[in-house]
Steps between C-alpha positions, in 0.01 A plus 500: 500500500622352169157574347542869581841514330366314198203739475726805542741368235218437254354847561843656449555306178162604359566863594840499332354339189235772487763774526712345225202462268385856567847632417501321164259720304414448136620715210148643467515633855839657432365671188193623687717640777727697269745218436757532226421189298446704180740465211631841388463590136750688285294820533521497881866441570815704464809387318835469672657846515172694470445788741254435780158660445394786727291389796381627838427280801373568852763500775447351845437847646223573247701732274561427133840385374585537133778346296585854385593584862804275464639614163878520517530284811632146509207256498449212740234243419388252763286215374352236726322189378339256739508161337382165624778254541 
């Protein structure tokens, strides 16, 4: 019976190690998958106080939502960042 528990424990440990190693991808994989490891240049960014550029994005219902649709309304920006640690 103790052999079965030892085997099960070893199998569980190896499985967990595999999951942890798979979750720790390299920077190359992040860049290939659209990661944001790039350093912005002065030409790309906005300065503090600059107006936001016009943009249009797809909504969850398939329609298009534009920044211009919200001119004159109070803005709310939600930003989520999933970090390790």
